[in-house]
C-alpha positions, 0 to 999 in steps of 0.5 A: 175985344168983343167976345173975349173969353166968352163961349162963341159960335159962328160961321166962318170961311177958311181964307188961307191954306191950313198949316200943319204943326207938330201937334196942331193945325192952324186955320185962318178964318173970316167970320161971316159977321165981320166985314174985316178981320180974321181969327186964327183957329188952332185945332188938334184935328180938322179936315177943313181946307181953303175955301171951306165954310166952317162952324166955329165953337169955343172961346176967343182970346186976344193974342199975347204979348211976351217978354221979347215978342209982340204976338198981337202985333205980329198977327195984326199985320195979317188982319188977325185979331183973335185966336 
């Protein structure tokens, strides 16, 4: 995966309503520099809402494959290829 485990900074648009979790918020964003594909952002705090433009800073990772669950395939069905 391009940029895997490297510090990145890019602009993106929130393309799905954020999901509040117990200790984090999940945002699905589409980076401006790609025509297809999405990134799942997991944040502790955020005021971002559906449709907002955001600046993303951090490391991109490929979703994991666990003993009995393929998280990468689970997210890929929704066009999400990085977290």
